[in-house]
VEXDRENBA-597670 format. One line per field, with one value per atom (N, C-alpha, C): residue number from 0; residue in three letters; chain; atom name; x negated, y negated, z negated. Coordinates in Angstrom, 1 decimal. Layout:
k	c(NUM; ...)
r	c(Ala; ...)
c	c(A; ...)
a	c(CA; ...)
x	c(X; ...)
y	c(Y; ...)
z	c(Z; ...)
***
This chain:
k	c(0; 0; 0; 1; 1; 1; 2; 2; 2; 3; 3; 3; 4; 4; 4; 5; 5; 5; 6; 6; 6; 7; 7; 7; 8; 8; 8; 9; 9; 9; 10; 10; 10; 11; 11; 11; 12; 12; 12; 13; 13; 13; 14; 14; 14; 15; 15; 15; 16; 16; 16; 17; 17; 17; 18; 18; 18; 19; 19; 19; 20; 20; 20; 21; 21; 21; 22; 22; 22; 23; 23; 23; 24; 24; 24; 25; 25; 25; 26; 26; 26; 27; 27; 27; 28; 28; 28; 29; 29; 29; 30; 30; 30; 31; 31; 31; 32; 32; 32; 33; 33; 33; 34; 34; 34; 35; 35; 35; 36; 36; 36; 37; 37; 37; 38; 38; 38; 39; 39; 39; 40; 40; 40; 41; 41; 41; 42; 42; 42; 43; 43; 43; 44; 44; 44; 45; 45; 45; 46; 46; 46; 47; 47; 47; 48; 48; 48; 49; 49; 49; 50; 50; 50; 51; 51; 51; 52; 52; 52; 53; 53; 53; 54; 54; 54; 55; 55; 55; 56; 56; 56; 57; 57; 57; 58; 58; 58; 59; 59; 59; 60; 60; 60; 61; 61; 61; 62; 62; 62; 63; 63; 63; 64; 64; 64; 65; 65; 65; 66; 66; 66; 67; 67; 67; 68; 68; 68; 69; 69; 69; 70; 70; 70; 71; 71; 71; 72; 72; 72; 73; 73; 73; 74; 74; 74; 75; 75; 75; 76; 76; 76; 77; 77; 77; 78; 78; 78; 79; 79; 79; 80; 80; 80; 81; 81; 81; 82; 82; 82; 83; 83; 83; 84; 84; 84; 85; 85; 85; 86; 86; 86; 87; 87; 87; 88; 88; 88; 89; 89; 89; 90; 90; 90; 91; 91; 91; 92; 92; 92; 93; 93; 93; 94; 94; 94; 95; 95; 95; 96; 96; 96; 97; 97; 97; 98; 98; 98; 99; 99; 99; 100; 100; 100; 101; 101; 101; 102; 102; 102; 103; 103; 103; 104; 104; 104; 105; 105; 105; 106; 106; 106; 107; 107; 107; 108; 108; 108; 109; 109; 109; 110; 110; 110; 111; 111; 111; 112; 112; 112; 113; 113; 113; 114; 114; 114; 115; 115; 115; 116; 116; 116; 117; 117; 117; 118; 118; 118; 119; 119; 119; 120; 120; 120; 121; 121; 121; 122; 122; 122; 123; 123; 123; 124; 124; 124; 125; 125; 125; 126; 126; 126; 127; 127; 127; 128; 128; 128; 129; 129; 129; 130; 130; 130; 131; 131; 131; 132; 132; 132; 133; 133; 133; 134; 134; 134; 135; 135; 135; 136; 136; 136; 137; 137; 137; 138; 138; 138; 139; 139; 139; 140; 140; 140; 141; 141; 141; 142; 142; 142; 143; 143; 143; 144; 144; 144; 145; 145; 145; 146; 146; 146; 147; 147; 147; 148; 148; 148; 149; 149; 149; 150; 150; 150; 151; 151; 151; 152; 152; 152)
r	c(Met; Met; Met; Gln; Gln; Gln; Ser; Ser; Ser; Pro; Pro; Pro; Ser; Ser; Ser; Glu; Glu; Glu; Lys; Lys; Lys; Ile; Ile; Ile; Lys; Lys; Lys; Ala; Ala; Ala; Leu; Leu; Leu; Gly; Gly; Gly; Leu; Leu; Leu; Val; Val; Val; Leu; Leu; Leu; Pro; Pro; Pro; Pro; Pro; Pro; Ala; Ala; Ala; Pro; Pro; Pro; Pro; Pro; Pro; Pro; Pro; Pro; Ala; Ala; Ala; Gly; Gly; Gly; Leu; Leu; Leu; Tyr; Tyr; Tyr; Lys; Lys; Lys; Pro; Pro; Pro; Val; Val; Val; Leu; Leu; Leu; Val; Val; Val; Val; Val; Val; Asp; Asp; Asp; Lys; Lys; Lys; Phe; Phe; Phe; Leu; Leu; Leu; Tyr; Tyr; Tyr; Ile; Ile; Ile; Ser; Ser; Ser; Gly; Gly; Gly; Gln; Gln; Gln; Gly; Gly; Gly; Pro; Pro; Pro; Met; Met; Met; Lys; Lys; Lys; Ser; Ser; Ser; Asp; Asp; Asp; Gly; Gly; Gly; Ser; Ser; Ser; Leu; Leu; Leu; Met; Met; Met; Ile; Ile; Ile; Gly; Gly; Gly; Arg; Arg; Arg; Ala; Ala; Ala; Gly; Gly; Gly; Asp; Asp; Asp; Asp; Asp; Asp; Met; Met; Met; Asn; Asn; Asn; Ile; Ile; Ile; Glu; Glu; Glu; Gln; Gln; Gln; Ala; Ala; Ala; Lys; Lys; Lys; Leu; Leu; Leu; Ala; Ala; Ala; Ala; Ala; Ala; Arg; Arg; Arg; Gln; Gln; Gln; Val; Val; Val; Gly; Gly; Gly; Leu; Leu; Leu; Thr; Thr; Thr; Met; Met; Met; Leu; Leu; Leu; Ala; Ala; Ala; Thr; Thr; Thr; Ile; Ile; Ile; Glu; Glu; Glu; Ala; Ala; Ala; His; His; His; Phe; Phe; Phe; Gly; Gly; Gly; Ser; Ser; Ser; Val; Val; Val; Asp; Asp; Asp; Lys; Lys; Lys; Ile; Ile; Ile; Lys; Lys; Lys; Arg; Arg; Arg; Ile; Ile; Ile; Val; Val; Val; Lys; Lys; Lys; Thr; Thr; Thr; Leu; Leu; Leu; Gly; Gly; Gly; Met; Met; Met; Val; Val; Val; Asn; Asn; Asn; Ser; Ser; Ser; Ala; Ala; Ala; Pro; Pro; Pro; Asp; Asp; Asp; Phe; Phe; Phe; Gly; Gly; Gly; Asp; Asp; Asp; Gln; Gln; Gln; Pro; Pro; Pro; Leu; Leu; Leu; Val; Val; Val; Ile; Ile; Ile; Asn; Asn; Asn; Gly; Gly; Gly; Phe; Phe; Phe; Ser; Ser; Ser; Glu; Glu; Glu; Leu; Leu; Leu; Met; Met; Met; Ser; Ser; Ser; Glu; Glu; Glu; Val; Val; Val; Phe; Phe; Phe; Gly; Gly; Gly; Pro; Pro; Pro; Asp; Asp; Asp; Asn; Asn; Asn; Gly; Gly; Gly; Val; Val; Val; Gly; Gly; Gly; Val; Val; Val; Arg; Arg; Arg; Ser; Ser; Ser; Ala; Ala; Ala; Val; Val; Val; Gly; Gly; Gly; Met; Met; Met; Ile; Ile; Ile; Leu; Leu; Leu; Pro; Pro; Pro; Ser; Ser; Ser; Gly; Gly; Gly; Ile; Ile; Ile; Ala; Ala; Ala; Val; Val; Val; Glu; Glu; Glu; Val; Val; Val; Glu; Glu; Glu; Ala; Ala; Ala; Met; Met; Met; Phe; Phe; Phe; Glu; Glu; Glu; Leu; Leu; Leu; Tyr; Tyr; Tyr)
c	c(A; A; A; A; A; A; A; A; A; A; A; A; A; A; A; A; A; A; A; A; A; A; A; A; A; A; A; A; A; A; A; A; A; A; A; A; A; A; A; A; A; A; A; A; A; A; A; A; A; A; A; A; A; A; A; A; A; A; A; A; A; A; A; A; A; A; A; A; A; A; A; A; A; A; A; A; A; A; A; A; A; A; A; A; A; A; A; A; A; A; A; A; A; A; A; A; A; A; A; A; A; A; A; A; A; A; A; A; A; A; A; A; A; A; A; A; A; A; A; A; A; A; A; A; A; A; A; A; A; A; A; A; A; A; A; A; A; A; A; A; A; A; A; A; A; A; A; A; A; A; A; A; A; A; A; A; A; A; A; A; A; A; A; A; A; A; A; A; A; A; A; A; A; A; A; A; A; A; A; A; A; A; A; A; A; A; A; A; A; A; A; A; A; A; A; A; A; A; A; A; A; A; A; A; A; A; A; A; A; A; A; A; A; A; A; A; A; A; A; A; A; A; A; A; A; A; A; A; A; A; A; A; A; A; A; A; A; A; A; A; A; A; A; A; A; A; A; A; A; A; A; A; A; A; A; A; A; A; A; A; A; A; A; A; A; A; A; A; A; A; A; A; A; A; A; A; A; A; A; A; A; A; A; A; A; A; A; A; A; A; A; A; A; A; A; A; A; A; A; A; A; A; A; A; A; A; A; A; A; A; A; A; A; A; A; A; A; A; A; A; A; A; A; A; A; A; A; A; A; A; A; A; A; A; A; A; A; A; A; A; A; A; A; A; A; A; A; A; A; A; A; A; A; A; A; A; A; A; A; A; A; A; A; A; A; A; A; A; A; A; A; A; A; A; A; A; A; A; A; A; A; A; A; A; A; A; A; A; A; A; A; A; A; A; A; A; A; A; A; A; A; A; A; A; A; A; A; A; A; A; A; A; A; A; A; A; A; A; A; A; A; A; A; A; A; A; A; A; A; A; A; A; A; A; A; A; A; A; A; A; A; A; A; A; A; A; A; A; A; A; A; A; A; A; A; A; A; A; A)
a	c(N; CA; C; N; CA; C; N; CA; C; N; CA; C; N; CA; C; N; CA; C; N; CA; C; N; CA; C; N; CA; C; N; CA; C; N; CA; C; N; CA; C; N; CA; C; N; CA; C; N; CA; C; N; CA; C; N; CA; C; N; CA; C; N; CA; C; N; CA; C; N; CA; C; N; CA; C; N; CA; C; N; CA; C; N; CA; C; N; CA; C; N; CA; C; N; CA; C; N; CA; C; N; CA; C; N; CA; C; N; CA; C; N; CA; C; N; CA; C; N; CA; C; N; CA; C; N; CA; C; N; CA; C; N; CA; C; N; CA; C; N; CA; C; N; CA; C; N; CA; C; N; CA; C; N; CA; C; N; CA; C; N; CA; C; N; CA; C; N; CA; C; N; CA; C; N; CA; C; N; CA; C; N; CA; C; N; CA; C; N; CA; C; N; CA; C; N; CA; C; N; CA; C; N; CA; C; N; CA; C; N; CA; C; N; CA; C; N; CA; C; N; CA; C; N; CA; C; N; CA; C; N; CA; C; N; CA; C; N; CA; C; N; CA; C; N; CA; C; N; CA; C; N; CA; C; N; CA; C; N; CA; C; N; CA; C; N; CA; C; N; CA; C; N; CA; C; N; CA; C; N; CA; C; N; CA; C; N; CA; C; N; CA; C; N; CA; C; N; CA; C; N; CA; C; N; CA; C; N; CA; C; N; CA; C; N; CA; C; N; CA; C; N; CA; C; N; CA; C; N; CA; C; N; CA; C; N; CA; C; N; CA; C; N; CA; C; N; CA; C; N; CA; C; N; CA; C; N; CA; C; N; CA; C; N; CA; C; N; CA; C; N; CA; C; N; CA; C; N; CA; C; N; CA; C; N; CA; C; N; CA; C; N; CA; C; N; CA; C; N; CA; C; N; CA; C; N; CA; C; N; CA; C; N; CA; C; N; CA; C; N; CA; C; N; CA; C; N; CA; C; N; CA; C; N; CA; C; N; CA; C; N; CA; C; N; CA; C; N; CA; C; N; CA; C; N; CA; C; N; CA; C; N; CA; C; N; CA; C; N; CA; C; N; CA; C; N; CA; C; N; CA; C; N; CA; C; N; CA; C; N; CA; C; N; CA; C; N; CA; C; N; CA; C; N; CA; C; N; CA; C; N; CA; C; N; CA; C; N; CA; C; N; CA; C; N; CA; C; N; CA; C; N; CA; C)
x	c(-7.8; -8.9; -9.0; -9.0; -9.0; -10.5; -10.5; -11.8; -12.2; -13.5; -13.9; -13.1; -12.8; -12.0; -10.6; -10.0; -8.7; -8.7; -9.8; -9.9; -10.0; -10.8; -10.9; -9.5; -8.7; -7.4; -6.5; -6.6; -5.7; -6.1; -7.3; -7.7; -7.4; -7.0; -6.7; -7.9; -9.1; -10.3; -10.3; -10.8; -11.0; -12.4; -12.9; -14.3; -14.6; -15.7; -16.0; -16.6; -16.9; -17.6; -19.0; -19.5; -20.8; -21.8; -22.8; -23.7; -24.7; -25.1; -26.1; -27.5; -28.4; -29.8; -30.3; -31.0; -31.5; -33.0; -33.5; -34.9; -35.1; -36.4; -36.8; -36.7; -35.5; -35.3; -34.0; -33.9; -32.6; -31.7; -30.4; -29.5; -29.3; -29.3; -29.2; -30.2; -30.7; -31.6; -31.3; -31.1; -30.9; -32.2; -32.6; -33.8; -33.3; -33.4; -32.9; -31.5; -31.2; -29.8; -29.6; -30.4; -30.3; -30.1; -29.2; -28.9; -29.4; -30.4; -31.0; -30.3; -29.9; -29.3; -30.2; -30.6; -31.4; -30.7; -31.4; -30.9; -29.7; -28.6; -27.4; -27.1; -26.5; -26.1; -24.6; -24.1; -22.7; -21.9; -21.5; -20.8; -19.3; -18.8; -17.3; -16.6; -15.3; -14.4; -14.5; -14.8; -15.0; -16.4; -17.2; -18.6; -19.6; -19.2; -20.2; -20.7; -21.8; -22.5; -22.2; -22.1; -22.0; -23.4; -23.5; -24.8; -24.7; -25.8; -25.9; -27.0; -27.2; -28.3; -27.7; -27.8; -27.3; -28.1; -27.4; -28.0; -28.3; -27.9; -28.0; -26.6; -26.2; -24.9; -23.9; -24.3; -23.4; -23.5; -22.3; -22.4; -22.4; -22.5; -22.6; -21.5; -20.2; -19.1; -19.0; -19.4; -19.5; -20.6; -21.7; -22.8; -22.4; -21.7; -21.2; -20.2; -19.3; -18.4; -19.2; -20.3; -21.1; -21.8; -22.2; -22.7; -21.7; -20.4; -19.3; -19.1; -19.2; -19.1; -20.2; -21.4; -22.4; -22.0; -21.4; -20.9; -19.9; -19.0; -18.1; -18.8; -19.8; -20.6; -21.3; -21.9; -22.6; -21.7; -20.5; -19.5; -19.2; -19.0; -18.8; -19.9; -21.2; -22.4; -22.4; -22.1; -22.1; -21.1; -19.9; -18.9; -19.3; -19.9; -20.2; -21.4; -22.4; -23.7; -23.9; -23.1; -23.3; -22.0; -20.9; -19.6; -18.8; -18.1; -17.2; -18.0; -17.5; -18.0; -17.8; -16.9; -16.5; -17.7; -18.7; -19.9; -20.9; -20.6; -21.5; -21.1; -22.1; -21.9; -22.0; -23.1; -23.3; -24.3; -24.3; -25.3; -26.5; -27.7; -28.9; -29.6; -29.9; -30.8; -30.3; -30.3; -30.0; -31.1; -31.4; -32.3; -31.5; -31.2; -30.4; -31.2; -31.2; -32.0; -31.0; -31.2; -30.4; -31.1; -30.6; -31.1; -30.9; -31.9; -31.6; -32.6; -32.2; -33.0; -34.1; -35.2; -36.3; -35.9; -35.0; -34.6; -33.4; -32.9; -31.8; -32.3; -31.7; -32.2; -31.1; -30.0; -28.9; -28.7; -29.8; -29.6; -28.9; -29.2; -28.4; -26.9; -26.4; -25.0; -24.4; -25.2; -24.8; -24.7; -25.7; -25.7; -24.6; -24.1; -22.9; -21.8; -21.6; -20.6; -20.6; -21.8; -22.1; -21.8; -22.4; -22.4; -21.0; -20.2; -18.8; -18.0; -18.2; -17.5; -17.9; -19.1; -19.5; -18.9; -18.8; -18.2; -16.7; -16.0; -14.6; -14.4; -15.3; -15.1; -15.6; -16.7; -17.3; -17.1; -16.5; -16.2; -17.3; -16.9; -17.8; -19.1; -19.2; -20.4; -21.2; -20.5; -21.2; -21.4; -20.7; -20.8; -21.8; -22.5; -23.5; -24.8; -25.9; -27.2; -28.2; -29.5; -30.5; -30.6; -31.1; -30.9; -32.0; -32.4; -33.2; -32.5; -32.7; -32.1; -33.1; -33.4; -34.5; -34.0; -34.7; -34.4; -35.5; -35.1; -36.1; -35.4; -36.2; -35.6; -35.2; -34.0; -33.6; -33.4; -33.5; -33.4; -32.1; -32.2; -31.0; -30.2; -30.7; -30.0; -28.9; -28.9; -27.8; -27.9; -26.8; -26.7; -27.3; -27.0; -27.4; -27.8; -28.8; -29.1; -29.3; -28.7; -28.9; -29.3; -30.2; -30.5; -30.2; -29.9; -29.5; -29.8; -29.8; -30.0; -28.9; -28.3; -27.2; -27.6; -27.0; -27.2; -26.0; -26.2; -25.1; -24.7; -23.5; -23.0; -23.7)
y	c(-2.5; -3.4; -4.5; -5.7; -6.8; -7.1; -7.5; -7.9; -9.2; -9.6; -11.0; -12.1; -12.0; -13.1; -13.1; -12.0; -11.9; -12.5; -12.3; -12.8; -14.3; -14.8; -16.3; -16.9; -16.3; -16.8; -16.6; -15.5; -15.2; -16.1; -16.5; -17.4; -18.9; -19.1; -20.5; -21.4; -20.7; -21.5; -22.3; -23.5; -24.4; -24.6; -24.1; -24.2; -25.6; -26.2; -27.5; -27.3; -28.3; -28.1; -27.6; -26.8; -26.3; -27.4; -27.7; -28.8; -28.5; -29.5; -29.4; -29.2; -28.6; -28.5; -29.9; -30.0; -31.3; -31.4; -30.5; -30.4; -29.3; -28.9; -27.9; -26.5; -25.9; -24.6; -24.0; -22.7; -22.1; -22.0; -22.3; -22.2; -20.8; -19.8; -18.4; -17.6; -16.5; -15.6; -14.2; -13.4; -11.9; -11.2; -10.4; -9.5; -8.2; -7.2; -5.8; -5.9; -5.4; -5.4; -6.5; -7.6; -8.6; -10.0; -10.8; -12.1; -13.1; -13.9; -14.9; -16.3; -17.0; -18.3; -19.3; -20.3; -21.4; -22.2; -22.9; -23.7; -24.5; -24.5; -25.2; -26.1; -27.3; -28.2; -28.2; -28.9; -29.0; -29.9; -29.4; -30.2; -30.3; -31.5; -31.6; -31.5; -31.4; -31.2; -32.4; -33.6; -34.8; -34.9; -33.9; -33.9; -34.6; -35.2; -35.9; -34.8; -35.2; -34.3; -34.7; -33.7; -34.0; -34.3; -35.5; -35.9; -36.1; -35.9; -36.1; -35.3; -35.5; -34.8; -34.2; -32.9; -32.2; -32.7; -33.0; -33.5; -35.0; -35.7; -37.1; -37.7; -37.7; -38.3; -37.2; -35.9; -34.7; -33.9; -33.4; -32.4; -31.0; -30.0; -28.6; -28.2; -28.6; -28.2; -28.9; -30.1; -30.8; -30.2; -29.9; -29.3; -27.9; -27.1; -25.8; -25.9; -26.9; -27.1; -27.4; -28.1; -28.4; -27.1; -26.2; -24.9; -24.1; -24.1; -23.4; -24.0; -25.3; -26.0; -25.5; -25.3; -24.8; -23.4; -22.6; -21.3; -21.4; -22.4; -22.6; -23.1; -24.0; -24.4; -23.3; -22.4; -21.2; -20.3; -20.1; -19.3; -20.0; -21.3; -22.0; -21.9; -21.9; -21.8; -20.4; -19.4; -18.0; -17.9; -18.4; -18.3; -19.1; -20.2; -21.1; -20.5; -20.0; -19.7; -18.2; -17.3; -15.9; -15.2; -15.6; -14.9; -14.6; -13.6; -13.2; -12.8; -13.3; -12.8; -11.4; -10.8; -9.4; -8.5; -9.0; -8.2; -8.1; -8.8; -8.7; -7.6; -6.8; -5.7; -6.2; -7.0; -7.4; -8.6; -9.3; -10.3; -9.6; -9.9; -9.3; -10.2; -11.4; -12.3; -13.7; -14.5; -15.9; -16.7; -17.8; -18.8; -20.0; -20.3; -21.5; -22.6; -23.8; -24.9; -26.0; -26.5; -27.5; -28.8; -29.9; -31.2; -31.6; -31.5; -31.6; -32.5; -33.2; -34.0; -33.1; -33.7; -32.9; -32.0; -32.5; -31.8; -30.9; -30.8; -29.9; -28.5; -27.5; -26.1; -25.1; -25.6; -24.6; -24.4; -24.3; -24.1; -22.8; -21.7; -20.4; -20.6; -21.4; -21.6; -22.4; -23.3; -24.1; -23.2; -22.3; -21.5; -20.4; -20.2; -19.3; -19.7; -21.0; -21.5; -20.9; -20.7; -20.1; -18.6; -18.0; -16.5; -16.0; -16.8; -16.4; -16.4; -17.4; -17.4; -16.2; -15.9; -14.7; -13.4; -13.3; -12.2; -12.1; -13.3; -13.3; -12.9; -13.3; -13.1; -11.7; -11.2; -9.9; -8.8; -9.1; -8.1; -8.1; -7.5; -7.6; -6.8; -5.9; -5.1; -5.8; -5.9; -6.4; -7.9; -8.6; -10.0; -10.5; -9.6; -9.9; -9.2; -10.1; -9.6; -10.1; -10.0; -10.5; -12.1; -12.8; -14.2; -14.9; -16.1; -17.0; -18.4; -19.1; -20.4; -21.4; -22.4; -23.3; -24.8; -25.6; -27.1; -27.8; -28.8; -29.6; -30.8; -31.6; -32.8; -32.3; -32.6; -32.1; -33.3; -32.9; -34.0; -34.7; -36.0; -36.9; -36.9; -36.5; -36.5; -35.5; -34.5; -33.5; -32.8; -32.3; -31.8; -30.4; -29.6; -28.1; -27.7; -26.8; -26.2; -24.7; -23.9; -22.5; -21.9; -20.9; -20.1; -18.7; -17.8; -16.5; -15.5; -14.2; -13.1; -12.1; -11.7; -10.7; -9.5; -8.3; -7.1; -7.0; -6.6; -6.4; -5.0; -4.8; -3.4; -2.9)
z	c(15.6; 15.3; 16.4; 15.9; 16.8; 17.4; 18.6; 19.2; 18.6; 18.7; 18.2; 18.9; 20.2; 20.8; 20.3; 20.0; 19.4; 18.0; 17.2; 15.9; 15.9; 16.9; 17.0; 17.2; 18.0; 18.3; 17.0; 16.4; 15.2; 14.1; 13.9; 12.9; 13.2; 14.4; 14.9; 15.0; 15.3; 15.4; 16.7; 16.6; 17.8; 18.1; 19.2; 19.5; 20.2; 19.7; 20.3; 21.7; 22.4; 23.7; 23.4; 24.3; 24.2; 24.5; 23.6; 23.8; 24.9; 25.7; 26.7; 25.9; 26.6; 25.9; 25.7; 24.5; 24.1; 24.4; 25.2; 25.6; 26.6; 26.8; 27.8; 27.1; 27.2; 26.6; 27.2; 27.0; 27.4; 26.2; 26.4; 25.2; 24.8; 25.7; 25.4; 26.3; 25.8; 26.5; 26.2; 27.2; 26.9; 27.2; 26.3; 26.4; 25.9; 26.9; 26.6; 26.1; 24.9; 24.4; 23.3; 23.4; 22.4; 23.1; 22.4; 22.8; 21.8; 22.3; 21.4; 21.7; 20.6; 20.7; 20.2; 21.0; 20.5; 19.4; 18.6; 17.5; 17.9; 17.2; 17.4; 16.3; 16.6; 15.6; 15.4; 14.4; 14.2; 15.1; 16.3; 17.3; 16.9; 16.9; 16.6; 17.9; 17.8; 19.0; 20.0; 19.4; 20.3; 20.9; 20.6; 21.2; 20.3; 19.3; 18.4; 17.4; 16.7; 15.8; 14.4; 13.5; 12.1; 11.5; 11.0; 10.4; 8.9; 8.3; 6.8; 6.2; 4.9; 4.2; 2.9; 2.8; 1.6; 0.4; -0.7; -1.9; -1.9; -0.8; -0.6; -0.3; 1.0; 1.3; 1.6; 1.4; 1.5; 0.3; -0.2; -1.2; -0.6; -1.5; -1.0; -0.1; -0.5; 0.3; 1.7; 1.7; 3.0; 3.9; 3.3; 4.1; 4.6; 3.7; 4.1; 5.2; 5.2; 6.4; 7.7; 7.5; 8.7; 9.2; 8.3; 8.7; 9.4; 8.9; 9.6; 11.0; 11.1; 12.4; 13.4; 12.9; 13.7; 14.3; 13.4; 13.9; 15.0; 14.9; 16.0; 17.3; 17.1; 18.2; 18.9; 18.1; 18.6; 19.4; 18.9; 19.7; 21.0; 21.0; 22.2; 23.2; 22.7; 23.5; 24.1; 23.3; 23.8; 25.0; 24.8; 25.8; 27.1; 26.9; 28.1; 28.9; 28.2; 28.8; 29.0; 28.3; 28.4; 28.8; 28.3; 28.6; 27.3; 27.4; 26.3; 25.0; 23.9; 22.6; 22.3; 23.1; 22.9; 23.4; 24.1; 24.5; 23.4; 22.3; 21.1; 20.2; 19.8; 18.9; 17.4; 17.2; 15.8; 15.8; 14.7; 14.5; 13.8; 14.2; 13.7; 12.7; 13.2; 12.4; 12.5; 11.4; 11.4; 10.7; 11.3; 10.6; 10.5; 9.2; 8.9; 8.3; 8.9; 8.5; 8.0; 6.8; 6.2; 6.0; 6.6; 6.3; 4.9; 4.0; 2.6; 1.9; 0.8; 0.0; -0.7; -1.0; -1.6; -2.8; -3.7; -4.9; -4.7; -3.5; -3.2; -3.0; -3.7; -3.6; -3.3; -2.8; -2.5; -1.0; -0.3; 1.2; 1.5; 0.7; 1.0; 0.9; -0.1; -0.3; 0.9; 1.4; 2.6; 3.8; 4.1; 5.3; 5.1; 3.9; 3.8; 4.7; 4.9; 5.8; 7.2; 7.7; 9.0; 8.9; 7.9; 7.7; 7.4; 6.7; 6.4; 7.7; 8.5; 9.8; 10.7; 10.8; 11.6; 11.0; 9.7; 9.1; 9.5; 9.5; 9.8; 11.3; 12.2; 13.6; 14.0; 13.5; 13.9; 12.9; 11.7; 10.7; 9.6; 8.5; 7.3; 7.5; 8.4; 8.7; 9.8; 11.0; 12.2; 12.1; 11.3; 11.2; 10.2; 9.5; 8.5; 8.9; 9.0; 9.3; 8.3; 8.7; 7.9; 8.1; 7.1; 7.2; 6.4; 6.8; 6.1; 6.0; 4.9; 4.8; 4.2; 4.9; 4.5; 4.6; 3.8; 3.9; 4.7; 5.4; 6.2; 6.7; 7.4; 8.1; 9.5; 10.0; 11.3; 12.3; 13.6; 14.6; 14.6; 14.8; 15.0; 13.7; 12.6; 11.3; 11.2; 12.1; 12.0; 10.6; 10.1; 8.7; 8.7; 9.7; 9.7; 11.1; 11.2; 12.5; 12.3; 13.2; 13.0; 14.4; 14.3; 15.5; 15.1; 16.1; 15.8; 16.9; 16.5; 17.4; 17.2; 18.3; 18.3; 19.1; 18.7; 19.5; 20.4; 21.6; 22.6; 22.8; 23.3; 23.6; 24.8)
***
């Protein structure tokens, strides 16, 4: 059985740079056996953010790719501010926020991009937790933002 870090390499995933905090908060916080990750946006490898609005200038597949990119950004944040992803036992909770037009109702399908990546990296049991997916207006026009909580070994 491969570790999460081995799966990242085997899948050929490229993690973007971990973004600096955009305000007064901690990117990660450990409480007891839980790792909390502040909201992450879709950071590209060049350090720019994926911007757009689902149901307006982005279709479901484009928004889903942005959600997957948020997952890569979150993995980069974990490595930069906490250490190895191999210290994570499972994902517990995800809050996925989609920058979406008022008549767009497929936020859960968009956030699947994040959830599918976590399942690939941590496995079909430990990579799937409870989840919410909502639509809203996001800062700087980013397409998707996700915050999450993980259980540690």
